[in-house]
C-alpha positions as CSV (number, residue, x, y, z in Angstrom):
1,L,-22.5,126.2,97.3
2,L,-22.6,130.0,97.9
3,C,-20.2,129.4,100.8
4,C,-17.9,127.6,98.4
5,L,-18.0,130.5,95.9
6,I,-17.3,133.2,98.5
7,F,-14.6,131.3,100.4
8,S,-13.3,129.3,97.4
9,S,-13.2,126.2,99.5
10,C,-15.7,123.3,99.7
11,E,-13.6,121.1,102.0
12,K,-15.5,119.1,104.6
13,P,-14.3,119.8,108.1
14,S,-12.4,116.9,109.6
15,K,-14.2,114.8,112.2
16,D,-13.1,116.4,115.5
17,N,-9.5,116.7,114.2
18,T,-8.8,113.2,115.7
19,E,-6.3,112.4,113.0
20,D,-4.2,115.4,113.6
21,K,-4.1,115.2,117.4
22,I,-1.6,113.0,119.4
23,H,-3.6,111.1,122.0
24,E,-2.0,109.8,125.2
25,V,-2.8,106.1,125.7
26,C,-4.6,106.8,129.1
27,S,-7.0,109.3,127.5
28,L,-7.6,106.9,124.7
29,M,-8.4,104.0,127.1
30,A,-10.7,106.3,129.2
31,E,-13.0,106.6,126.2
32,P,-12.0,103.8,123.7
33,L,-15.3,103.5,121.9
34,K,-15.0,107.2,120.9
35,F,-12.0,106.3,118.8
36,S,-12.9,102.8,117.6
37,S,-12.6,102.4,113.8
38,E,-10.7,105.7,113.6
39,T,-7.2,106.3,112.3
40,I,-5.4,108.1,115.2
41,T,-2.0,109.0,116.5
42,V,-1.2,107.7,120.0
43,K,1.7,108.2,122.4
44,G,2.5,105.6,125.1
45,N,4.8,102.8,126.1
46,I,5.1,99.4,124.5
47,M,6.3,96.1,126.0
48,G,6.7,92.6,124.7
49,Y,8.6,90.9,122.0
50,H,6.5,88.7,119.7
51,H,3.3,90.2,121.1
52,L,3.5,94.0,121.7
53,I,1.1,95.8,124.0
54,L,0.7,99.6,124.2
55,Y,0.1,100.9,127.7
56,G,0.3,103.9,129.9
57,D,2.1,104.0,133.3
58,N,-0.3,106.5,134.7
59,C,-3.6,105.1,133.6
60,K,-6.3,104.3,136.1
61,E,-6.2,100.7,134.9
62,P,-2.6,100.2,133.7
63,E,-3.2,96.5,133.0
64,K,-5.5,97.4,130.2
65,G,-3.6,98.0,127.0
66,V,-3.8,98.0,123.3
67,N,-2.6,95.1,121.2
68,I,-0.2,96.4,118.5
69,I,-0.3,94.9,115.0
70,F,2.5,95.6,112.6
71,D,2.5,94.6,108.9
72,L,5.9,93.5,107.6
73,K,6.9,97.0,106.5
74,T,6.1,98.7,109.9
75,Q,7.6,95.7,111.8
76,N,10.9,96.1,109.8
77,K,10.8,99.9,110.5
78,F,10.2,99.3,114.2
79,I,13.2,96.8,114.4
80,E,15.4,99.2,112.5
81,M,14.5,102.1,114.8
82,A,14.9,100.0,117.9
83,K,18.4,98.8,116.8
84,Q,19.5,102.4,116.6
85,L,19.0,102.6,120.4
86,K,22.0,100.3,120.8
87,G,20.9,98.0,123.5
88,R,18.7,100.5,125.4
89,E,15.5,99.1,123.8
90,K,15.2,95.8,125.7
91,R,15.0,94.5,129.3
92,D,14.9,90.8,130.0
93,G,14.5,90.0,126.3
94,N,11.5,92.2,125.9
95,Y,11.1,95.6,124.2
96,Y,10.3,98.4,126.7
97,L,10.0,101.7,124.7
98,G,8.2,104.9,124.6
99,I,6.5,105.2,121.2
100,T,4.3,107.4,119.1
101,I,2.4,105.6,116.3
102,K,-0.4,106.2,113.9
103,G,-2.9,103.6,112.8
104,L,-6.4,102.2,112.9
105,F,-7.8,101.7,116.4
106,N,-10.4,99.0,116.8
107,K,-12.3,97.0,119.4
108,I,-11.4,93.4,119.3
109,P,-14.5,91.2,118.9
110,D,-15.6,89.6,122.2
111,E,-15.2,86.1,120.9
112,T,-11.6,86.8,120.0
113,F,-10.3,88.1,123.4
114,N,-12.4,85.5,125.4
115,N,-10.9,82.6,123.5
116,V,-9.6,80.3,126.2
117,N,-7.7,78.2,123.6
118,D,-5.6,81.1,122.5
119,P,-2.5,81.6,124.7
120,L,-2.3,85.2,123.7
121,S,-5.9,85.9,124.6
122,N,-6.2,88.3,127.5
123,P,-9.7,89.6,128.5
124,K,-8.1,92.9,129.7
125,I,-6.8,93.6,126.2
126,Q,-10.0,94.5,124.3
127,Y,-8.6,96.9,121.7
128,E,-6.0,96.7,118.9
129,M,-4.2,99.2,116.7
130,V,-3.1,98.3,113.2
131,V,0.0,100.5,112.8
132,D,0.4,102.5,109.6
133,S,3.5,104.5,110.7
134,I,5.9,104.8,113.5
135,I,6.6,108.5,114.3
136,E,9.2,108.0,117.1
137,I,10.5,105.6,119.7
138,H,12.7,106.2,122.7
139,P,14.0,104.1,125.6
140,I,12.1,104.2,128.9
141,L,14.5,105.3,131.5
């Protein structure tokens, strides 16, 4: 309380400033549990069409990625931003883009990603990000 009176601020310091920092997907995947259940900003590449995966070219295990989940608003924003790239956003019918996004990063429950009856189930994709906002996209050259 005395500190608040002297400095006229009682703000709680943010938790490790994770919300303000832009994380590379490789550093995120190196310590994913550190960021689980956190809202973070991540920079990486995405590929796919109906099912988008965030990945990093230079990661130790590039086959491991993050499942991207858009709500209708962020999906429409993504499509609008991709169209502005005028044909440079897709290869072989799939999106291949560099992207910076902000959202909630979570571990996918084991029973979900080990579901052999789900055609989208992939045991190497153990994390997901529910996207709140798309900061930028650009073609991968």
